[in-house]
RODO-2510 file (C-alpha; in nm, 4 decimals, decimal comma):
residues 114
     n   res          X          Y          Z
     1     m    -4,4143     0,4661     0,6988
     2     k    -4,2792     0,5613     1,0866
     3     k    -4,2500     0,1871     1,1335
     4     i    -4,0016     0,2019     0,8573
     5     m    -3,8576     0,5006     0,9636
     6     c    -3,7625     0,3645     1,3458
     7     t    -3,6673     0,0843     1,1941
     8     s    -3,4062     0,1874     0,9657
     9     l    -3,2989     0,4426     1,2442
    10     i    -3,2577     0,1468     1,4500
    11     v    -3,0434    -0,0958     1,2161
    12     a    -2,8454     0,2143     1,1210
    13     i    -2,7552     0,3139     1,4562
    14     c    -2,6445    -0,1261     1,5219
    15     l    -2,4422    -0,0818     1,2124
    16     f    -2,2486     0,2059     1,3480
    17     g    -2,2097     0,1106     1,6993
    18     c    -2,0078    -0,2339     1,5018
    19     t    -1,7712     0,0178     1,2855
    20     g    -1,4237     0,0000     1,3305
    21     t    -1,2154    -0,2593     1,5350
    22     d    -1,1339    -0,3151     1,8785
    23     a    -0,8091    -0,2120     1,9765
    24     n    -0,5248    -0,4656     2,1418
    25     p    -0,2676    -0,2633     2,3300
    26     v     0,0121    -0,4535     2,4545
    27     v     0,0427    -0,3923     2,8395
    28     a     0,4005    -0,1267     2,9086
    29     h     0,5085    -0,3178     3,2469
    30     q     0,5015    -0,7169     3,2200
    31     p     0,5804    -0,9840     3,4380
    32     g     0,9303    -1,1202     3,4482
    33     d     1,0695    -0,7543     3,2739
    34     i     1,2865    -0,7320     3,5544
    35     y     1,4612    -1,0721     3,5130
    36     k     1,5356    -0,9769     3,1426
    37     n     1,8924    -0,9760     3,0520
    38     c     2,0619    -0,6499     2,8046
    39     a     2,0475    -0,9055     2,4809
    40     s     1,6556    -1,0013     2,5619
    41     l     1,5826    -0,6615     2,5889
    42     r     1,7434    -0,5683     2,2877
    43     m     1,5878    -0,7899     2,0803
    44     e     1,2362    -0,6531     2,2288
    45     t     1,3386    -0,3210     2,1706
    46     e     1,3983    -0,3964     1,8287
    47     m     1,0357    -0,5928     1,8127
    48     l     0,8718    -0,3059     1,9099
    49     d     1,0500    -0,0915     1,6364
    50     k     0,9459    -0,2986     1,3975
    51     q     0,5950    -0,2889     1,5311
    52     i     0,5409     0,0488     1,5633
    53     v     0,6442     0,1277     1,1901
    54     i     0,3484    -0,1800     1,0843
    55     r     0,1325    -0,0048     1,3071
    56     k     0,2134     0,3454     1,1421
    57     e     0,1491     0,1883     0,7959
    58     i    -0,1793     0,0183     0,8852
    59     k    -0,2985     0,3270     1,0389
    60     k    -0,1845     0,5551     0,6807
    61     a    -0,3673     0,2921     0,4699
    62     k    -0,6958     0,2770     0,6912
    63     g    -0,6679     0,6664     0,6634
    64     l    -0,6694     0,6829     0,3097
    65     s    -0,9262     0,4298     0,3201
    66     n    -1,1683     0,5677     0,5237
    67     l    -1,1187     0,8928     0,3269
    68     i    -1,2363     0,7408    -0,0059
    69     k    -1,5442     0,5945     0,2008
    70     l    -1,6414     0,9259     0,3678
    71     v    -1,5751     1,1391    -0,0076
    72     s    -1,8172     0,8609    -0,1449
    73     s    -2,0553     0,8340     0,1192
    74     y    -2,2421     1,1613     0,0363
    75     s    -2,3265     0,9962    -0,2660
    76     l    -2,4274     0,6814    -0,0979
    77     i    -2,5561     0,5623     0,2658
    78     v    -2,3633     0,2188     0,2692
    79     p    -1,9850     0,3145     0,2268
    80     w    -2,0620     0,5040     0,5938
    81     l    -2,0985     0,1399     0,7490
    82     f    -1,7316     0,0838     0,6290
    83     v    -1,6055     0,3159     0,7980
    84     d    -1,3228     0,2834     1,0777
    85     l    -1,4079     0,5187     1,3725
    86     k    -1,2507     0,3672     1,6427
    87     n    -0,8811     0,4754     1,5797
    88     a    -0,7573     0,1639     1,7164
    89     e    -0,3992     0,1815     1,5300
    90     q    -0,3681     0,5390     1,7259
    91     i    -0,3864     0,3240     2,0796
    92     e    -0,1561     0,0699     1,9584
    93     i     0,1040     0,2954     1,8711
    94     e     0,1151     0,4311     2,1984
    95     a     0,0799     0,1483     2,4390
    96     l     0,4075     0,0024     2,2095
    97     q     0,6101     0,3167     2,2803
    98     k     0,5116     0,3067     2,6436
    99     r     0,6546    -0,0383     2,6637
   100     k     0,9375     0,0468     2,4425
   101     n     0,9685     0,3199     2,7181
   102     v     0,9731     0,0871     2,9275
   103     v     1,2110    -0,1448     2,8272
   104     l     1,4662     0,1339     2,7769
   105     a     1,4652     0,2328     3,1140
   106     l     1,5095    -0,1051     3,2177
   107     a     1,7991    -0,1082     2,9987
   108     a     1,9826     0,1889     3,1562
   109     e     1,9413     0,0733     3,4791
   110     k     2,1177    -0,2683     3,4272
   111     n     2,3757    -0,0428     3,2363
   112     c     2,3252    -0,2120     2,8764
   113     g     2,4730     0,0694     2,6663
   114     f     2,1714     0,0727     2,4170
***
């Protein structure tokens, strides 16, 4: 009996350790930033805004999915295995916002006016 419980506990710990996706944040300062012109800085700012919106939508969808899995896991253990606990989207959103701030600061230094 102890052997089965220990094995089950080890398997559960391994599975819970793998739940969620790892964050892939963008680097705030990138090589070649100082050589960009106003048009490329504007395009990058627009692209960053779109990515932030997409990540926020993904975060909202995953939040609802995680809530449903947590509620259903009170009767079953299996849904706990699929709950994303790493909060990768929030980390990526914060990194994108930092990158946007860097791009906007570069645009201000070059007097781009946007």
